[in-house]
C-alpha positions in Angstrom: -38.5 -235.9 78.7 -40.0 -238.4 81.0 -37.7 -240.7 83.0 -38.9 -243.9 81.3 -38.3 -242.4 77.9 -34.7 -241.6 78.9 -34.3 -245.2 80.2 -35.5 -246.5 76.9 -33.1 -244.2 74.9 -30.1 -245.2 77.1 -31.0 -248.8 76.8 -31.0 -248.6 73.0 -27.7 -246.6 72.9 -26.0 -249.0 75.4 -26.7 -252.0 73.1 -25.4 -250.2 70.0 -22.4 -248.3 71.5 -19.6 -248.8 73.7 -20.0 -247.7 77.4 -19.9 -244.0 78.1 -16.8 -244.2 80.4 -14.8 -245.8 77.5 -15.8 -243.0 75.2 -14.8 -240.3 77.8 -11.6 -241.9 78.8 -10.5 -242.2 75.0 -10.9 -238.3 74.7 -14.6 -238.3 73.8 -16.5 -238.8 70.6 -17.2 -236.4 67.8 -20.4 -238.2 66.9 -23.3 -236.0 67.9 -25.5 -239.0 68.7 -23.0 -240.3 71.2 -22.6 -236.9 72.7 -26.4 -236.6 73.1 -26.3 -240.0 74.8 -23.7 -238.8 77.3 -25.9 -235.8 77.9 -28.9 -238.0 78.5 -27.0 -240.2 80.9 -26.1 -237.0 82.9 -29.6 -236.0 82.9 -30.8 -239.3 84.1 -28.3 -239.4 86.9 -29.5 -236.0 88.1 -33.1 -237.1 87.9 -32.3 -240.3 89.8 -30.5 -238.3 92.5 -27.3 -240.2 91.9 -25.0 -237.8 90.1 -22.0 -239.7 88.8 -18.9 -237.8 87.8 -18.9 -237.7 84.0 -16.2 -235.5 82.5 -17.3 -233.1 79.7 -15.1 -233.5 76.7 -13.8 -230.7 74.5 -16.0 -231.6 71.6 -19.0 -231.5 73.9 -18.0 -228.1 75.2 -17.8 -226.8 71.6 -21.2 -228.3 70.8 -22.8 -226.7 73.9 -21.3 -223.4 73.1 -22.5 -223.6 69.4 -25.9 -224.4 70.6 -25.9 -221.5 73.0 -24.7 -219.2 70.3 -27.3 -220.3 68.0 -30.0 -219.9 70.6 -28.8 -216.3 71.4 -28.8 -215.5 67.6 -32.3 -216.8 67.0 -33.6 -214.8 70.0 -31.9 -211.6 68.9 -33.1 -211.9 65.3 -36.8 -212.2 66.0 -38.7 -209.3 64.5 -39.9 -206.7 67.1 -43.6 -205.8 66.5 -44.6 -202.9 68.4 -48.3 -201.9 69.2 -49.8 -198.9 67.7 -49.2 -195.4 69.1 -52.6 -193.8 69.9 -53.5 -190.1 69.5 -56.9 -188.6 70.0 -57.8 -185.1 68.7 -61.0 -183.1 69.5 -62.5 -182.0 66.2 -65.1 -179.3 65.5 -66.4 -177.3 62.4 -63.0 -175.7 61.8 -60.2 -177.6 60.0 -57.3 -178.7 62.0 -54.2 -178.8 59.9 -51.6 -181.2 61.2 -54.0 -182.9 63.6 -51.6 -185.9 63.3 -48.1 -184.5 62.5 -46.0 -185.8 59.7 -43.7 -188.9 60.5 -41.7 -190.4 57.7 -41.0 -193.6 59.7 -44.9 -194.3 60.0 -45.7 -197.7 58.4 -49.4 -197.4 58.7 -52.1 -195.3 60.3 -55.8 -196.0 61.2 -58.1 -193.0 61.6 -61.4 -193.5 63.5 -64.4 -191.2 63.9 -65.7 -191.7 67.6 -69.0 -189.6 67.1 -72.4 -191.0 66.9 -73.6 -187.9 65.1 -70.9 -185.9 63.4 -69.3 -186.9 60.2 -65.5 -186.4 59.9 -63.5 -185.5 56.7 -59.7 -185.9 56.5 -57.0 -185.1 54.1 -53.3 -185.6 54.0 -50.3 -183.2 53.3 -51.0 -179.7 52.5 -54.6 -180.2 51.4 -57.1 -178.4 53.6 -60.2 -180.6 54.3 -63.7 -179.2 53.6 -66.4 -181.0 55.4 -68.2 -183.6 53.2 -66.5 -182.1 50.0 -62.7 -182.3 50.1 -61.1 -185.3 51.5 -62.1 -188.7 52.6 -65.3 -189.0 54.7 -65.5 -191.1 58.1 -69.1 -192.1 58.8 -70.7 -191.8 62.3 -72.1 -194.5 64.5 -68.9 -196.6 65.0 -69.4 -198.8 62.1 -66.9 -200.3 59.7 -67.0 -197.1 57.7 -66.1 -195.0 60.8 -62.4 -196.0 60.4 -59.9 -196.0 57.6 -56.5 -197.6 57.4 -53.6 -196.4 55.3 -50.6 -198.6 54.7 -50.1 -202.0 56.3 -49.3 -202.4 60.0 -47.4 -205.6 59.4 -44.9 -204.4 56.7 -41.3 -204.0 57.5 -40.6 -200.7 55.8 -42.3 -197.3 56.0 -45.5 -197.4 53.8 -45.4 -193.8 52.5 -48.1 -192.7 54.9 -45.8 -190.3 56.8 -47.6 -187.1 55.7 -49.5 -185.0 58.2 -53.3 -185.6 58.6 -55.8 -182.8 58.6 -59.3 -183.2 59.9 -62.7 -181.4 60.1 -66.2 -182.3 61.4 -69.5 -181.3 59.8 -70.7 -179.7 63.0 -69.6 -177.7 65.9 -69.0 -180.8 68.0 -66.5 -181.4 69.2 -66.0 -185.0 68.4 -63.0 -187.3 69.0 -60.9 -188.5 66.1 -58.5 -191.3 67.1 -55.3 -192.1 65.2 -53.4 -195.5 65.6 -50.0 -195.1 64.3 -47.8 -198.1 63.4 -44.0 -197.8 63.2 
């Protein structure tokens, strides 16, 4: 808040309300707008460098404590979004069962083929991948079809993608297959 804005707010409050000292000497006010005006007067005095003794009333203390408690609750209730956990596996012409181990808390996983020449095939669970035949094929060349996402990284509960992932390449390679796991 700028100093001139505080001055304008205080001038308007002074015209509509009794002086702040009278409010404080009478035990304070339960009106939040009057409490805000007292707080603004304190801020203005601090900014001007002339701090005047203004007693804090019991209702103001409760208001301040309630505001701090609400702030603490809001800060602690924010969702925690973690980045992906990244695993890279070197894959060749032999199937790797459990290249990415099972994890029931996994919400999503993205699988990417990093090869410019080898095609990668993957399966989940106990199904053994057979290159270009059994499983889902990830193309070469780092194009859109080089990656595949199962589940939704932004969802709040595990997405049923916790089974192990098995991979195989269509040549001796090796090629890197990268897994991005979201929890």
